[in-house]
N, C-alpha and C positions, 0 to 999 in steps of 0.2 A: 504494500500499500505505500502510495507517494505521499510523503509528509507535507502538511501545509496547515499553518495556524489557523484556527476558525474564529470566526466572530459571528456570535448569536444576539439578536434583540430580545431584552427581556419584555416579557408581557405580550408578545404577538407570537402568531406561528411561525416556525423556523421550519425549512426545508432544505437539506443538505445532501448534495449528492457525493458519496463515496465512490472513489475511482480505485481498485484492486488492479496492482502491475507486478511483474516480475522485476529481478535486480537489474534488467536493461532497460527498464521502464516501458515495456510491452504490455498492455493490456492481456491480463489473464482471464479466461471465463471461470463463470461461477456458477454452479447449478441453483436451480430454483427451489431445491429441495434443501440447499444448505441454510444454516442457521448463524448469522453474525449478530453480535450482540454489542452496542454501544455503551461504554460505562465512563460517567464522569464524576470526578470527585475532587475536593478542594484540596489545595496544594500544602495547607498547614497539617491538617489533621488526618490527609488522607480519608476523608470519610466520603462514601459513596453518595452523590445527591440525585442523580439520573441514572437509570438504567433503561435502554430501550432495543428492542430487537429491529434490525434493519430490515427494510423491503427490498427483496431482490428485483432488479431491473433489468438484468441479464436475460435477453431474450436470442441469444446465438445470432446476433447480429454484430456488424462492425461497430455502429454508434453505441449500441448498449453492452457491449462486451466489458465484463468485469466491474459494472455498476450496480450500486446499491443506493437508497434511499433512507435517510435519517429524516424522521419528522418530530419536532419538538412543538408540543401543542402550548396554547397561553398560560395555562395552569402549569406546566412544568417548570418554567422558569420565573413566575411571578414572585416568589417568595425569596428567590436567589440574590446575594448581593452581587453588586457590578464590579467583578474583580477578575483575576486570571485564576482558570482551573486547569487541571489535566484531564486527558481522556485516552480512553484504549478502546481498542475493538478487538473481541475474542471470536473464535470460530467454535462451535460446537461439534466434535467428533461424533458422528452418526453411529460409530460402531459400540461405543460404551457410556455416550452422553457427556463426557468429560470435555472441558474447555479448553481450547489451544491459543496461542498467541498468533496475532498477524502484527507484521513488523512495520513500523512508520519509515523507516528508511532503510538504505542498503548496509548501514552498520549495526542491524538487529536491535534498533530502538523500538521500544514497546509502548511507548507515551508522545503523545502530542499536547499543543497547548491551544487553550481555548479562552476566548475573552466574551464575557458578559457585558453587553453594552446598553445604554439607554437613550440611543440617538434618534429613534424612529420617531419619538414623540417628546414634547417640551415636558419637564416636569411640573408637576402643580405645586404651587406657593402653598405654605402650610396657612392653616386658617388664622387668624388673629384672635386670640382670647381676651376678653374683657370681664373682669371682676370686680372692678373698683369704679364706684359712682360717685360724683358730687352732689350732694344734697343741699336745695335751696329750697325757699318758701317763696310762694307765689300768692300774694295778697289777693290778687284779682278774683281766681277760682277758688282761694283758701285752701289750697293744697301743696303738699309737698312735691317738689321734683327732683328726680335722680337722673343726673346725666353723666354719659361717658364723657370722656375725653374725645379729641379729634381723631377718627381712625382713618389713615390713609387708604384711599381707594385705587392707587395707582393709575390714575388717567392716562399715563404714557403708554399702557399697554392694552387699553380699552377702545373698541370701535363704538360707532353711536349707538348699537343696540347691546351695549355691555351689560351683562349679566351679573348681578350682585345677589348674594345668599347670606341671610342674616337666620342663624339657628338661636332660639331663645329659652333657657332653661330654667324652669319657675317650679316652685313647690306651693301648693294651694293658693297661688297668688289671685288677688282681686284688684282690678286697676285696669289702666289703659298702658299701653307701650306705642310709643311714636318713633318711627324709623325716619331719620332726617338727612338731608344731603344736602352740599353747597358746591358751588364752583369757586369760590374764593379759595386763593392760597393762604390768607390769615384769617380764618372764620372766627376768631375769639370775638370780635365786635357783636354786639346784640343785633338780632335779627338777620343775619346772613346764612342761616339754616332754613331750609324749606320742608315742611313734612311730605314724604312719599309714601309712607302707609301709617296708618292707624290700626291699632289692634287692641281689643277688648276683651277681658277675661274675668271668670266669676268662679274663682276658686281652682283655677288650673294647676294640675301636676303632670309635668313632663316635659317634653321637648317639642316646639312649634317652629315652622319655619316662614319666612317671608322671602320672596323674590321679587327683584324689581330691576328695571333696566335704565340705562343713561349713565353718561360721563358726569362723574363727581370727583373734585379733589379731595374731598373729605366726606365721611359719614358719620352720624352721632346717633346714639341710641339713648332715647328719654324714656323712664317708666314713672308713672304718676299713679301711685297706690290710692284706692278708695279709702275715704275717710269713715272711721268709726263713729257712725252719727249719734248712736245711743250715749257713748261718752265723749263726743265730740273732740277726738284726739287723734294723734297718728299713731295707730296701733298696730305694730307689727304681728301680733297674735290675731288680728282679725283678717288683715290682708294677705299674709302669708310671705313668701318671700320671692324676690327675683335674684336667681343666683349667679348667672353669667350668660355672656354672649359670644357665640363664635361667628365670625366675619370671613368670607372669601369672596373675591372680585375676580 
């Protein structure tokens, strides 16, 4: 087998054609009844991470002679780190079922190099987590407002229909949540945020999601708990808790 370093893409299907040759680099025929197994293992712990049987393509023609196909599905590589690995291919002896080595070069080397990469798709940015909110009193509605800081929305990466996703984590929460956005680069001044979504809850526990489109420099999440009318005060035991926000653009 002529040695060549392999490169596979993580998280998508990979089809790799394996060519078997003799020491003179001439293709050698392989039988459809032959069994060849691909073995992939990490270079540090020598732990087997993938083992796959090859599909024989040899149809006794010049173009297919000595050819076999390795197919790695999306799930085979999804959990692998993007590093260098070793691989080997073994042949099963039909007489007793034992496995024999195939050689990767004319020097009887049995191991090749393989690289797992993530070049086919861009990597997703991790979600921004917001757990701290500034509490202030609004005298006009006579309610307390809890505002996140300015959350950068990466406008340079977004098109006109940019999708934003906000995940809201709550425990027994009663009140209103406002998702707000701004085009200003310095949105600290009053009135520079506009509300793009208004959500109301009555004792909700769990995770709720809000999706919206548009180019924004920053977004902000503000939650306004319901007031305990009977006691006429700001009572967390009444309105529950607004735990955190995860934001992705």
